N, C-alpha and C positions, 0 to 999 in steps of 0.2 A: 024082459029083458032079453029074450029072445029072440022078438019080434022083432026089435031093432037094431040086433047084431044080424038079423036074417036078410035085414032091406039095406044096411048099410054094406055087406055081403051081397047082395045084388044091384045094387046101383055102382059098387067096385067093379065089378064084373062086368056090367054093361060100357062105364067109361072105361076099362080097358079095355075091350072086344073095340070100341070105337076108335081109340086111338090106335090099335094095332091093324085096323083094315085104312085108318088112312097113312102109317106106314106102309103100307102092304101097297096102296096106292103110288105113292110117293117114286117106291123103288120101280113099280114097275113104267111108270115115267119116265125115272132114269136111266133106266134098258131101254126106252122107247129113243132114249133121245141120246144113248151110244150107239147103238145100229141106225143112229143118222146119221154124226158125227162117221163114224167108221164108211157108211156109199158115201159122204159128201167129201171123203180123204181118197180114199178108192177114185175116185173121179177123178180129183188133184193130178193123182197119180195117174190118171192114165194119156195125160196132155200132153204130148210129148211136145219137144222148145223147134221151132225153127231151127234149122241147121244154114249160116250162112254159104252158100256156093260160092264158087269164081270161075268164071273159064279154064283162069292161065293155069297149065296145070301143074306148077311151082305153088300159086300162093295156095291151091288145094291142096296140095301136102301141107301145110300148112296150118293152114284149118284143118283139114282132118286131123292134127296130131294135136292142136287145141282143144275142139268134143271131144277128142279120147284120150287124153292125158289129166292126173289130180295135177294141180301145183308145186306139187313136190316135184314130181316125175319132171311136169315142166322147165324148173331151177331146175332140177342134175339135168337134164339133157343141154338147155342152153346156157348153163352157166359160162361155160369153158370156148364154146361158141362166141357170146355176146362179148366174151371179158379178151378174146383173140382181135376180134373185129374190131374193140377200144381202140387197144394197143396198135394194131396194124394199122387204122385210120393217122396215129399220132404222129407217128413215127414214116407216114407213107410218102407226104407229100408236103410242102411248106404254104401248100396254098388249101390243103385243108382245112374245114372250118368244123372247129369244135365247140360244142357247147358244151353250157355246165348242167348239172341235174335237174335242178329247179326248171332250163327249158326243157331240157328234154321230157319230161314228167307233163311238162304243159303240153307239148306237142304229140309228145305218144299219149296221152288221156284223151284227146280233145278229136285224135284222129279214131278210134275205141269208139269214143263215142255215136261219131256221125257214121263209122262203120259196118258194129253193129248197134244202130241205132233198135229194130226190131226184139235183139237180145240182151235182156239188162240181165240173165247170171252170165253171161262169156263178158259182159263192160264190169262184173262185180268180179267173176274170177281171174280177168286179166290184172286189175286194180290191185291185187292183195301181192303181185308179185313184185323184187327188186325193181330198180328204175331202168338197171342197167339192164336185165331181162324185155321192160315190156321197149323199151327203147330202138331194141335189137327185132324183135317181131314185127314194132311198127315200120323199120325197113324193112322189113323181107314183105308186107302186107303193100306197103306202099307206091313197091317199083312202077 
């Protein structure tokens, strides 16, 4: 009986040791993968986006503002100017063509896709803005 218990104990020990070595190998593989993932992430973050530049100083000011500010800051800063510009358009002359919102949206979105064709992040950033602000920025850049 002692021999059977002893053999069971030895076989169980060998089995558990084998399981532990497999788990240890898995942990090492996971740690290596984590290191590789961190290296890949660091490489991706080091890449700087291509900034659009313009020779016109007024357009360059608008571009610098768009690249430096967040969506909320752009919205806060441009909201008043965009609203005033829209009302000024309505009351300035009878010849002024006032576009509906869906047309303003398609005009500005199409322009931004062409103007920022190399910068997908800026296209996404501008697409999150309200229509009247997008149209206001479009008019500033399309002069």
